[in-house]
mmJSON file of the N, C-alpha and C atoms, coordinates in Angstrom:
{"data_MODEL":{"atom_site":{
"group_PDB":["ATOM","ATOM","ATOM","ATOM","ATOM","ATOM","ATOM","ATOM","ATOM","ATOM","ATOM","ATOM","ATOM","ATOM","ATOM","ATOM","ATOM","ATOM","ATOM","ATOM","ATOM","ATOM","ATOM","ATOM","ATOM","ATOM","ATOM","ATOM","ATOM","ATOM","ATOM","ATOM","ATOM","ATOM","ATOM","ATOM","ATOM","ATOM","ATOM","ATOM","ATOM","ATOM","ATOM","ATOM","ATOM","ATOM","ATOM","ATOM","ATOM","ATOM","ATOM","ATOM","ATOM","ATOM","ATOM","ATOM","ATOM","ATOM","ATOM","ATOM","ATOM","ATOM","ATOM","ATOM","ATOM","ATOM","ATOM","ATOM","ATOM","ATOM","ATOM","ATOM","ATOM","ATOM","ATOM","ATOM","ATOM","ATOM","ATOM","ATOM","ATOM","ATOM","ATOM","ATOM","ATOM","ATOM","ATOM","ATOM","ATOM","ATOM","ATOM","ATOM","ATOM","ATOM","ATOM","ATOM","ATOM","ATOM","ATOM","ATOM","ATOM","ATOM","ATOM","ATOM","ATOM","ATOM","ATOM","ATOM","ATOM","ATOM","ATOM","ATOM","ATOM","ATOM","ATOM","ATOM","ATOM","ATOM","ATOM","ATOM","ATOM","ATOM","ATOM","ATOM","ATOM","ATOM","ATOM","ATOM","ATOM","ATOM","ATOM","ATOM","ATOM","ATOM","ATOM","ATOM","ATOM","ATOM","ATOM","ATOM","ATOM","ATOM","ATOM","ATOM","ATOM","ATOM","ATOM","ATOM","ATOM","ATOM","ATOM","ATOM","ATOM","ATOM","ATOM","ATOM","ATOM","ATOM","ATOM","ATOM","ATOM","ATOM","ATOM","ATOM","ATOM","ATOM","ATOM","ATOM","ATOM","ATOM","ATOM","ATOM","ATOM","ATOM","ATOM","ATOM","ATOM","ATOM","ATOM","ATOM","ATOM","ATOM","ATOM","ATOM","ATOM","ATOM","ATOM","ATOM","ATOM","ATOM","ATOM","ATOM","ATOM","ATOM","ATOM","ATOM","ATOM","ATOM","ATOM","ATOM","ATOM","ATOM","ATOM","ATOM","ATOM","ATOM","ATOM"],
"id":[1,2,3,4,5,6,7,8,9,10,11,12,13,14,15,16,17,18,19,20,21,22,23,24,25,26,27,28,29,30,31,32,33,34,35,36,37,38,39,40,41,42,43,44,45,46,47,48,49,50,51,52,53,54,55,56,57,58,59,60,61,62,63,64,65,66,67,68,69,70,71,72,73,74,75,76,77,78,79,80,81,82,83,84,85,86,87,88,89,90,91,92,93,94,95,96,97,98,99,100,101,102,103,104,105,106,107,108,109,110,111,112,113,114,115,116,117,118,119,120,121,122,123,124,125,126,127,128,129,130,131,132,133,134,135,136,137,138,139,140,141,142,143,144,145,146,147,148,149,150,151,152,153,154,155,156,157,158,159,160,161,162,163,164,165,166,167,168,169,170,171,172,173,174,175,176,177,178,179,180,181,182,183,184,185,186,187,188,189,190,191,192,193,194,195,196,197,198,199,200,201,202,203,204,205,206,207],
"type_symbol":["N","C","C","N","C","C","N","C","C","N","C","C","N","C","C","N","C","C","N","C","C","N","C","C","N","C","C","N","C","C","N","C","C","N","C","C","N","C","C","N","C","C","N","C","C","N","C","C","N","C","C","N","C","C","N","C","C","N","C","C","N","C","C","N","C","C","N","C","C","N","C","C","N","C","C","N","C","C","N","C","C","N","C","C","N","C","C","N","C","C","N","C","C","N","C","C","N","C","C","N","C","C","N","C","C","N","C","C","N","C","C","N","C","C","N","C","C","N","C","C","N","C","C","N","C","C","N","C","C","N","C","C","N","C","C","N","C","C","N","C","C","N","C","C","N","C","C","N","C","C","N","C","C","N","C","C","N","C","C","N","C","C","N","C","C","N","C","C","N","C","C","N","C","C","N","C","C","N","C","C","N","C","C","N","C","C","N","C","C","N","C","C","N","C","C","N","C","C","N","C","C","N","C","C","N","C","C"],
"label_atom_id":["N","CA","C","N","CA","C","N","CA","C","N","CA","C","N","CA","C","N","CA","C","N","CA","C","N","CA","C","N","CA","C","N","CA","C","N","CA","C","N","CA","C","N","CA","C","N","CA","C","N","CA","C","N","CA","C","N","CA","C","N","CA","C","N","CA","C","N","CA","C","N","CA","C","N","CA","C","N","CA","C","N","CA","C","N","CA","C","N","CA","C","N","CA","C","N","CA","C","N","CA","C","N","CA","C","N","CA","C","N","CA","C","N","CA","C","N","CA","C","N","CA","C","N","CA","C","N","CA","C","N","CA","C","N","CA","C","N","CA","C","N","CA","C","N","CA","C","N","CA","C","N","CA","C","N","CA","C","N","CA","C","N","CA","C","N","CA","C","N","CA","C","N","CA","C","N","CA","C","N","CA","C","N","CA","C","N","CA","C","N","CA","C","N","CA","C","N","CA","C","N","CA","C","N","CA","C","N","CA","C","N","CA","C","N","CA","C","N","CA","C","N","CA","C","N","CA","C","N","CA","C","N","CA","C","N","CA","C","N","CA","C"],
"label_alt_id":[null,null,null,null,null,null,null,null,null,null,null,null,null,null,null,null,null,null,null,null,null,null,null,null,null,null,null,null,null,null,null,null,null,null,null,null,null,null,null,null,null,null,null,null,null,null,null,null,null,null,null,null,null,null,null,null,null,null,null,null,null,null,null,null,null,null,null,null,null,null,null,null,null,null,null,null,null,null,null,null,null,null,null,null,null,null,null,null,null,null,null,null,null,null,null,null,null,null,null,null,null,null,null,null,null,null,null,null,null,null,null,null,null,null,null,null,null,null,null,null,null,null,null,null,null,null,null,null,null,null,null,null,null,null,null,null,null,null,null,null,null,null,null,null,null,null,null,null,null,null,null,null,null,null,null,null,null,null,null,null,null,null,null,null,null,null,null,null,null,null,null,null,null,null,null,null,null,null,null,null,null,null,null,null,null,null,null,null,null,null,null,null,null,null,null,null,null,null,null,null,null,null,null,null,null,null,null],
"label_comp_id":["MET","MET","MET","LYS","LYS","LYS","LYS","LYS","LYS","VAL","VAL","VAL","LEU","LEU","LEU","VAL","VAL","VAL","ILE","ILE","ILE","PHE","PHE","PHE","ALA","ALA","ALA","SER","SER","SER","VAL","VAL","VAL","ALA","ALA","ALA","LEU","LEU","LEU","LEU","LEU","LEU","ALA","ALA","ALA","ALA","ALA","ALA","ILE","ILE","ILE","SER","SER","SER","THR","THR","THR","SER","SER","SER","CYS","CYS","CYS","GLY","GLY","GLY","LYS","LYS","LYS","GLY","GLY","GLY","CYS","CYS","CYS","HIS","HIS","HIS","CYS","CYS","CYS","TYR","TYR","TYR","TYR","TYR","TYR","LYS","LYS","LYS","THR","THR","THR","ASP","ASP","ASP","LEU","LEU","LEU","TYR","TYR","TYR","HIS","HIS","HIS","VAL","VAL","VAL","ALA","ALA","ALA","PRO","PRO","PRO","VAL","VAL","VAL","PHE","PHE","PHE","GLU","GLU","GLU","ASP","ASP","ASP","GLU","GLU","GLU","THR","THR","THR","MET","MET","MET","SER","SER","SER","LYS","LYS","LYS","ASP","ASP","ASP","ASP","ASP","ASP","CYS","CYS","CYS","SER","SER","SER","ALA","ALA","ALA","LYS","LYS","LYS","GLU","GLU","GLU","ALA","ALA","ALA","GLU","GLU","GLU","LEU","LEU","LEU","ASN","ASN","ASN","GLU","GLU","GLU","ALA","ALA","ALA","GLU","GLU","GLU","GLY","GLY","GLY","MET","MET","MET","ASN","ASN","ASN","MET","MET","MET","ILE","ILE","ILE","LYS","LYS","LYS","CYS","CYS","CYS","LYS","LYS","LYS"],
"label_asym_id":["A","A","A","A","A","A","A","A","A","A","A","A","A","A","A","A","A","A","A","A","A","A","A","A","A","A","A","A","A","A","A","A","A","A","A","A","A","A","A","A","A","A","A","A","A","A","A","A","A","A","A","A","A","A","A","A","A","A","A","A","A","A","A","A","A","A","A","A","A","A","A","A","A","A","A","A","A","A","A","A","A","A","A","A","A","A","A","A","A","A","A","A","A","A","A","A","A","A","A","A","A","A","A","A","A","A","A","A","A","A","A","A","A","A","A","A","A","A","A","A","A","A","A","A","A","A","A","A","A","A","A","A","A","A","A","A","A","A","A","A","A","A","A","A","A","A","A","A","A","A","A","A","A","A","A","A","A","A","A","A","A","A","A","A","A","A","A","A","A","A","A","A","A","A","A","A","A","A","A","A","A","A","A","A","A","A","A","A","A","A","A","A","A","A","A","A","A","A","A","A","A","A","A","A","A","A","A"],
"label_entity_id":["1","1","1","1","1","1","1","1","1","1","1","1","1","1","1","1","1","1","1","1","1","1","1","1","1","1","1","1","1","1","1","1","1","1","1","1","1","1","1","1","1","1","1","1","1","1","1","1","1","1","1","1","1","1","1","1","1","1","1","1","1","1","1","1","1","1","1","1","1","1","1","1","1","1","1","1","1","1","1","1","1","1","1","1","1","1","1","1","1","1","1","1","1","1","1","1","1","1","1","1","1","1","1","1","1","1","1","1","1","1","1","1","1","1","1","1","1","1","1","1","1","1","1","1","1","1","1","1","1","1","1","1","1","1","1","1","1","1","1","1","1","1","1","1","1","1","1","1","1","1","1","1","1","1","1","1","1","1","1","1","1","1","1","1","1","1","1","1","1","1","1","1","1","1","1","1","1","1","1","1","1","1","1","1","1","1","1","1","1","1","1","1","1","1","1","1","1","1","1","1","1","1","1","1","1","1","1"],
"label_seq_id":[1,1,1,2,2,2,3,3,3,4,4,4,5,5,5,6,6,6,7,7,7,8,8,8,9,9,9,10,10,10,11,11,11,12,12,12,13,13,13,14,14,14,15,15,15,16,16,16,17,17,17,18,18,18,19,19,19,20,20,20,21,21,21,22,22,22,23,23,23,24,24,24,25,25,25,26,26,26,27,27,27,28,28,28,29,29,29,30,30,30,31,31,31,32,32,32,33,33,33,34,34,34,35,35,35,36,36,36,37,37,37,38,38,38,39,39,39,40,40,40,41,41,41,42,42,42,43,43,43,44,44,44,45,45,45,46,46,46,47,47,47,48,48,48,49,49,49,50,50,50,51,51,51,52,52,52,53,53,53,54,54,54,55,55,55,56,56,56,57,57,57,58,58,58,59,59,59,60,60,60,61,61,61,62,62,62,63,63,63,64,64,64,65,65,65,66,66,66,67,67,67,68,68,68,69,69,69],
"pdbx_PDB_ins_code":[null,null,null,null,null,null,null,null,null,null,null,null,null,null,null,null,null,null,null,null,null,null,null,null,null,null,null,null,null,null,null,null,null,null,null,null,null,null,null,null,null,null,null,null,null,null,null,null,null,null,null,null,null,null,null,null,null,null,null,null,null,null,null,null,null,null,null,null,null,null,null,null,null,null,null,null,null,null,null,null,null,null,null,null,null,null,null,null,null,null,null,null,null,null,null,null,null,null,null,null,null,null,null,null,null,null,null,null,null,null,null,null,null,null,null,null,null,null,null,null,null,null,null,null,null,null,null,null,null,null,null,null,null,null,null,null,null,null,null,null,null,null,null,null,null,null,null,null,null,null,null,null,null,null,null,null,null,null,null,null,null,null,null,null,null,null,null,null,null,null,null,null,null,null,null,null,null,null,null,null,null,null,null,null,null,null,null,null,null,null,null,null,null,null,null,null,null,null,null,null,null,null,null,null,null,null,null],
"Cartn_x":[125.28,124.13,124.356,125.462,125.519,124.92,125.839,125.831,124.212,123.479,121.947,121.278,121.501,120.978,121.413,122.553,122.814,121.974,121.98,121.233,119.848,119.285,117.821,117.625,118.287,118.51,118.661,119.795,119.702,118.482,118.036,116.459,115.746,115.331,114.332,114.437,115.616,115.749,115.734,115.991,115.852,114.242,113.604,112.026,111.526,111.857,111.254,111.679,112.799,113.275,112.764,112.356,111.549,110.163,109.475,108.067,108.048,108.826,108.835,108.988,109.75,110.004,108.87,107.8,107.23,106.144,105.829,104.9,105.519,104.591,105.069,105.823,106.413,107.571,108.807,109.749,110.881,112.005,112.454,113.305,114.8,115.303,117.019,117.477,118.92,119.425,119.882,119.71,119.671,120.913,122.044,123.171,123.569,122.459,122.325,121.741,122.322,121.707,121.146,121.497,121.138,120.591,119.975,119.341,119.47,120.65,121.34,120.955,121.034,120.922,119.896,118.657,117.366,117.43,117.058,117.033,115.79,114.512,113.372,112.428,112.018,110.917,109.701,108.511,107.595,106.301,105.985,105.191,103.787,103.436,101.848,101.439,102.491,102.248,101.338,100.47,99.771,100.901,100.804,101.663,101.797,100.636,100.459,101.326,101.501,102.048,103.481,103.621,105.054,105.602,105.074,105.549,105.673,104.799,104.974,106.209,106.4,107.455,108.843,109.007,109.978,110.497,109.233,109.498,110.179,109.863,110.179,111.413,111.984,113.156,114.237,113.7,114.477,114.51,113.777,113.647,114.621,114.529,115.606,117.086,117.174,118.643,119.065,118.013,118.36,118.526,118.695,118.544,117.798,117.723,116.718,117.753,118.173,118.998,118.371,117.129,116.569,115.237,114.784,113.894,113.252,111.805,110.761,110.246,109.936,109.151,108.008],
"Cartn_y":[60.417,60.552,61.83,62.136,63.198,64.166,64.547,65.976,66.03,65.03,65.201,65.762,64.979,65.485,66.822,67.192,68.759,69.944,69.101,70.333,70.255,69.027,69.254,70.087,69.876,70.709,72.252,72.498,73.9,74.433,73.963,74.144,74.337,73.497,73.748,74.773,75.004,76.176,77.421,77.487,78.752,78.893,77.849,77.981,78.233,77.995,78.531,79.929,80.611,81.787,82.74,82.488,83.038,83.455,82.558,82.5,83.32,83.388,84.296,85.527,85.971,87.233,87.741,87.232,87.427,88.719,89.044,89.913,91.392,92.551,93.674,94.525,95.52,96.158,96.31,95.716,95.524,96.268,97.425,98.225,97.781,97.636,97.347,98.216,98.501,98.894,97.881,98.04,97.196,96.319,96.984,96.067,95.195,95.296,94.223,93.165,91.998,91.019,90.046,89.945,88.868,89.512,90.558,91.392,91.364,91.908,91.791,93.018,94.397,95.207,95.995,96.099,96.57,98.255,99.069,100.474,101.04,99.887,100.387,98.933,98.653,97.504,97.811,97.146,97.651,96.346,95.601,94.424,94.497,95.764,95.899,96.875,97.198,98.24,97.173,98.155,97.434,97.672,96.774,96.878,98.351,99.045,100.401,101.33,101.321,102.089,101.736,100.667,100.02,100.864,100.881,101.503,102.793,103.378,104.706,105.023,104.102,104.488,104.451,103.192,103.093,104.478,104.991,106.318,107.504,107.402,108.396,108.402,106.899,106.746,107.007,106.586,107.013,108.59,109.272,110.575,111.188,110.634,111.262,110.861,109.836,109.493,110.197,110.592,111.51,110.431,109.062,108.226,107.103,106.036,105.003,103.519,103.679,102.949,101.661,102.076,101.028,100.425,99.37,98.366,97.973,98.044,97.673,96.394,95.516,94.478,94.077],
"Cartn_z":[97.532,98.285,99.454,99.954,100.82,100.114,98.903,97.945,97.567,97.21,97.159,98.164,99.576,100.856,101.191,101.041,101.237,100.249,98.853,97.801,98.23,98.891,99.048,100.292,101.478,102.69,102.025,100.963,100.901,99.981,99.324,98.543,99.724,100.509,101.6,102.69,102.755,103.63,102.689,101.645,100.758,100.513,100.357,100.205,101.546,102.803,103.756,104.15,103.957,103.921,103.056,101.743,100.595,100.938,101.541,101.738,103.29,104.261,105.591,104.887,103.945,103.748,102.592,102.295,101.362,101.984,103.001,103.702,104.058,103.689,104.118,102.978,103.264,102.252,102.784,102.109,102.077,101.419,101.769,100.473,100.778,99.614,99.481,98.286,98.668,97.467,96.461,95.047,94.094,94.003,94.626,94.382,95.736,96.799,97.696,97.472,96.666,95.962,97.013,98.196,99.185,99.955,100.151,100.951,102.407,102.492,103.889,104.658,104.151,104.65,104.263,104.89,104.453,104.49,103.703,103.834,104.545,104.312,104.9,105.062,106.448,106.45,107.043,106.578,107.123,107.24,108.119,107.755,107.437,107.633,107.444,106.17,105.498,104.371,103.372,102.256,101.145,99.973,99.123,97.691,97.159,97.414,96.743,97.335,98.762,99.833,99.551,99.277,99.286,97.839,96.784,95.943,95.907,96.592,96.907,97.715,98.759,99.77,98.554,97.688,96.922,96.043,95.494,94.692,95.713,97.017,97.897,98.292,98.498,98.737,97.659,96.316,95.054,95.085,95.294,94.853,96.175,97.198,98.281,97.99,97.271,96.953,95.681,94.874,93.656,92.322,92.628,91.308,92.072,90.869,90.895,91.731,92.773,93.569,94.328,94.754,95.668,94.96,95.512,95.01,96.06,96.318,97.442,96.911,97.622,97.499,98.639],
"occupancy":[1.0,1.0,1.0,1.0,1.0,1.0,1.0,1.0,1.0,1.0,1.0,1.0,1.0,1.0,1.0,1.0,1.0,1.0,1.0,1.0,1.0,1.0,1.0,1.0,1.0,1.0,1.0,1.0,1.0,1.0,1.0,1.0,1.0,1.0,1.0,1.0,1.0,1.0,1.0,1.0,1.0,1.0,1.0,1.0,1.0,1.0,1.0,1.0,1.0,1.0,1.0,1.0,1.0,1.0,1.0,1.0,1.0,1.0,1.0,1.0,1.0,1.0,1.0,1.0,1.0,1.0,1.0,1.0,1.0,1.0,1.0,1.0,1.0,1.0,1.0,1.0,1.0,1.0,1.0,1.0,1.0,1.0,1.0,1.0,1.0,1.0,1.0,1.0,1.0,1.0,1.0,1.0,1.0,1.0,1.0,1.0,1.0,1.0,1.0,1.0,1.0,1.0,1.0,1.0,1.0,1.0,1.0,1.0,1.0,1.0,1.0,1.0,1.0,1.0,1.0,1.0,1.0,1.0,1.0,1.0,1.0,1.0,1.0,1.0,1.0,1.0,1.0,1.0,1.0,1.0,1.0,1.0,1.0,1.0,1.0,1.0,1.0,1.0,1.0,1.0,1.0,1.0,1.0,1.0,1.0,1.0,1.0,1.0,1.0,1.0,1.0,1.0,1.0,1.0,1.0,1.0,1.0,1.0,1.0,1.0,1.0,1.0,1.0,1.0,1.0,1.0,1.0,1.0,1.0,1.0,1.0,1.0,1.0,1.0,1.0,1.0,1.0,1.0,1.0,1.0,1.0,1.0,1.0,1.0,1.0,1.0,1.0,1.0,1.0,1.0,1.0,1.0,1.0,1.0,1.0,1.0,1.0,1.0,1.0,1.0,1.0,1.0,1.0,1.0,1.0,1.0,1.0],
"B_iso_or_equiv":[0.0,0.0,0.0,0.0,0.0,0.0,0.0,0.0,0.0,0.0,0.0,0.0,0.0,0.0,0.0,0.0,0.0,0.0,0.0,0.0,0.0,0.0,0.0,0.0,0.0,0.0,0.0,0.0,0.0,0.0,0.0,0.0,0.0,0.0,0.0,0.0,0.0,0.0,0.0,0.0,0.0,0.0,0.0,0.0,0.0,0.0,0.0,0.0,0.0,0.0,0.0,0.0,0.0,0.0,0.0,0.0,0.0,0.0,0.0,0.0,0.0,0.0,0.0,0.0,0.0,0.0,0.0,0.0,0.0,0.0,0.0,0.0,0.0,0.0,0.0,0.0,0.0,0.0,0.0,0.0,0.0,0.0,0.0,0.0,0.0,0.0,0.0,0.0,0.0,0.0,0.0,0.0,0.0,0.0,0.0,0.0,0.0,0.0,0.0,0.0,0.0,0.0,0.0,0.0,0.0,0.0,0.0,0.0,0.0,0.0,0.0,0.0,0.0,0.0,0.0,0.0,0.0,0.0,0.0,0.0,0.0,0.0,0.0,0.0,0.0,0.0,0.0,0.0,0.0,0.0,0.0,0.0,0.0,0.0,0.0,0.0,0.0,0.0,0.0,0.0,0.0,0.0,0.0,0.0,0.0,0.0,0.0,0.0,0.0,0.0,0.0,0.0,0.0,0.0,0.0,0.0,0.0,0.0,0.0,0.0,0.0,0.0,0.0,0.0,0.0,0.0,0.0,0.0,0.0,0.0,0.0,0.0,0.0,0.0,0.0,0.0,0.0,0.0,0.0,0.0,0.0,0.0,0.0,0.0,0.0,0.0,0.0,0.0,0.0,0.0,0.0,0.0,0.0,0.0,0.0,0.0,0.0,0.0,0.0,0.0,0.0,0.0,0.0,0.0,0.0,0.0,0.0],
"pdbx_formal_charge":[null,null,null,null,null,null,null,null,null,null,null,null,null,null,null,null,null,null,null,null,null,null,null,null,null,null,null,null,null,null,null,null,null,null,null,null,null,null,null,null,null,null,null,null,null,null,null,null,null,null,null,null,null,null,null,null,null,null,null,null,null,null,null,null,null,null,null,null,null,null,null,null,null,null,null,null,null,null,null,null,null,null,null,null,null,null,null,null,null,null,null,null,null,null,null,null,null,null,null,null,null,null,null,null,null,null,null,null,null,null,null,null,null,null,null,null,null,null,null,null,null,null,null,null,null,null,null,null,null,null,null,null,null,null,null,null,null,null,null,null,null,null,null,null,null,null,null,null,null,null,null,null,null,null,null,null,null,null,null,null,null,null,null,null,null,null,null,null,null,null,null,null,null,null,null,null,null,null,null,null,null,null,null,null,null,null,null,null,null,null,null,null,null,null,null,null,null,null,null,null,null,null,null,null,null,null,null],
"auth_seq_id":[1,1,1,2,2,2,3,3,3,4,4,4,5,5,5,6,6,6,7,7,7,8,8,8,9,9,9,10,10,10,11,11,11,12,12,12,13,13,13,14,14,14,15,15,15,16,16,16,17,17,17,18,18,18,19,19,19,20,20,20,21,21,21,22,22,22,23,23,23,24,24,24,25,25,25,26,26,26,27,27,27,28,28,28,29,29,29,30,30,30,31,31,31,32,32,32,33,33,33,34,34,34,35,35,35,36,36,36,37,37,37,38,38,38,39,39,39,40,40,40,41,41,41,42,42,42,43,43,43,44,44,44,45,45,45,46,46,46,47,47,47,48,48,48,49,49,49,50,50,50,51,51,51,52,52,52,53,53,53,54,54,54,55,55,55,56,56,56,57,57,57,58,58,58,59,59,59,60,60,60,61,61,61,62,62,62,63,63,63,64,64,64,65,65,65,66,66,66,67,67,67,68,68,68,69,69,69],
"auth_comp_id":["MET","MET","MET","LYS","LYS","LYS","LYS","LYS","LYS","VAL","VAL","VAL","LEU","LEU","LEU","VAL","VAL","VAL","ILE","ILE","ILE","PHE","PHE","PHE","ALA","ALA","ALA","SER","SER","SER","VAL","VAL","VAL","ALA","ALA","ALA","LEU","LEU","LEU","LEU","LEU","LEU","ALA","ALA","ALA","ALA","ALA","ALA","ILE","ILE","ILE","SER","SER","SER","THR","THR","THR","SER","SER","SER","CYS","CYS","CYS","GLY","GLY","GLY","LYS","LYS","LYS","GLY","GLY","GLY","CYS","CYS","CYS","HIS","HIS","HIS","CYS","CYS","CYS","TYR","TYR","TYR","TYR","TYR","TYR","LYS","LYS","LYS","THR","THR","THR","ASP","ASP","ASP","LEU","LEU","LEU","TYR","TYR","TYR","HIS","HIS","HIS","VAL","VAL","VAL","ALA","ALA","ALA","PRO","PRO","PRO","VAL","VAL","VAL","PHE","PHE","PHE","GLU","GLU","GLU","ASP","ASP","ASP","GLU","GLU","GLU","THR","THR","THR","MET","MET","MET","SER","SER","SER","LYS","LYS","LYS","ASP","ASP","ASP","ASP","ASP","ASP","CYS","CYS","CYS","SER","SER","SER","ALA","ALA","ALA","LYS","LYS","LYS","GLU","GLU","GLU","ALA","ALA","ALA","GLU","GLU","GLU","LEU","LEU","LEU","ASN","ASN","ASN","GLU","GLU","GLU","ALA","ALA","ALA","GLU","GLU","GLU","GLY","GLY","GLY","MET","MET","MET","ASN","ASN","ASN","MET","MET","MET","ILE","ILE","ILE","LYS","LYS","LYS","CYS","CYS","CYS","LYS","LYS","LYS"],
"auth_asym_id":["A","A","A","A","A","A","A","A","A","A","A","A","A","A","A","A","A","A","A","A","A","A","A","A","A","A","A","A","A","A","A","A","A","A","A","A","A","A","A","A","A","A","A","A","A","A","A","A","A","A","A","A","A","A","A","A","A","A","A","A","A","A","A","A","A","A","A","A","A","A","A","A","A","A","A","A","A","A","A","A","A","A","A","A","A","A","A","A","A","A","A","A","A","A","A","A","A","A","A","A","A","A","A","A","A","A","A","A","A","A","A","A","A","A","A","A","A","A","A","A","A","A","A","A","A","A","A","A","A","A","A","A","A","A","A","A","A","A","A","A","A","A","A","A","A","A","A","A","A","A","A","A","A","A","A","A","A","A","A","A","A","A","A","A","A","A","A","A","A","A","A","A","A","A","A","A","A","A","A","A","A","A","A","A","A","A","A","A","A","A","A","A","A","A","A","A","A","A","A","A","A","A","A","A","A","A","A"],
"auth_atom_id":["N","CA","C","N","CA","C","N","CA","C","N","CA","C","N","CA","C","N","CA","C","N","CA","C","N","CA","C","N","CA","C","N","CA","C","N","CA","C","N","CA","C","N","CA","C","N","CA","C","N","CA","C","N","CA","C","N","CA","C","N","CA","C","N","CA","C","N","CA","C","N","CA","C","N","CA","C","N","CA","C","N","CA","C","N","CA","C","N","CA","C","N","CA","C","N","CA","C","N","CA","C","N","CA","C","N","CA","C","N","CA","C","N","CA","C","N","CA","C","N","CA","C","N","CA","C","N","CA","C","N","CA","C","N","CA","C","N","CA","C","N","CA","C","N","CA","C","N","CA","C","N","CA","C","N","CA","C","N","CA","C","N","CA","C","N","CA","C","N","CA","C","N","CA","C","N","CA","C","N","CA","C","N","CA","C","N","CA","C","N","CA","C","N","CA","C","N","CA","C","N","CA","C","N","CA","C","N","CA","C","N","CA","C","N","CA","C","N","CA","C","N","CA","C","N","CA","C","N","CA","C","N","CA","C","N","CA","C","N","CA","C"],
"pdbx_PDB_model_num":[1,1,1,1,1,1,1,1,1,1,1,1,1,1,1,1,1,1,1,1,1,1,1,1,1,1,1,1,1,1,1,1,1,1,1,1,1,1,1,1,1,1,1,1,1,1,1,1,1,1,1,1,1,1,1,1,1,1,1,1,1,1,1,1,1,1,1,1,1,1,1,1,1,1,1,1,1,1,1,1,1,1,1,1,1,1,1,1,1,1,1,1,1,1,1,1,1,1,1,1,1,1,1,1,1,1,1,1,1,1,1,1,1,1,1,1,1,1,1,1,1,1,1,1,1,1,1,1,1,1,1,1,1,1,1,1,1,1,1,1,1,1,1,1,1,1,1,1,1,1,1,1,1,1,1,1,1,1,1,1,1,1,1,1,1,1,1,1,1,1,1,1,1,1,1,1,1,1,1,1,1,1,1,1,1,1,1,1,1,1,1,1,1,1,1,1,1,1,1,1,1,1,1,1,1,1,1]
}}}
């Protein structure tokens, strides 16, 4: 019973975190799987501006290392 409660709490916490991070533009290195260290963040950017920022950051790096959502 304890294990089920822990799993349920973990899933609920993960759902809360994923919905709170779904706004704006957040850019991370592709190797940063847990999105701990953002390269760039902006809460007001549109999806098109975010894609343009991703291209700009990757051009500055010289390779395709950054992903923006």
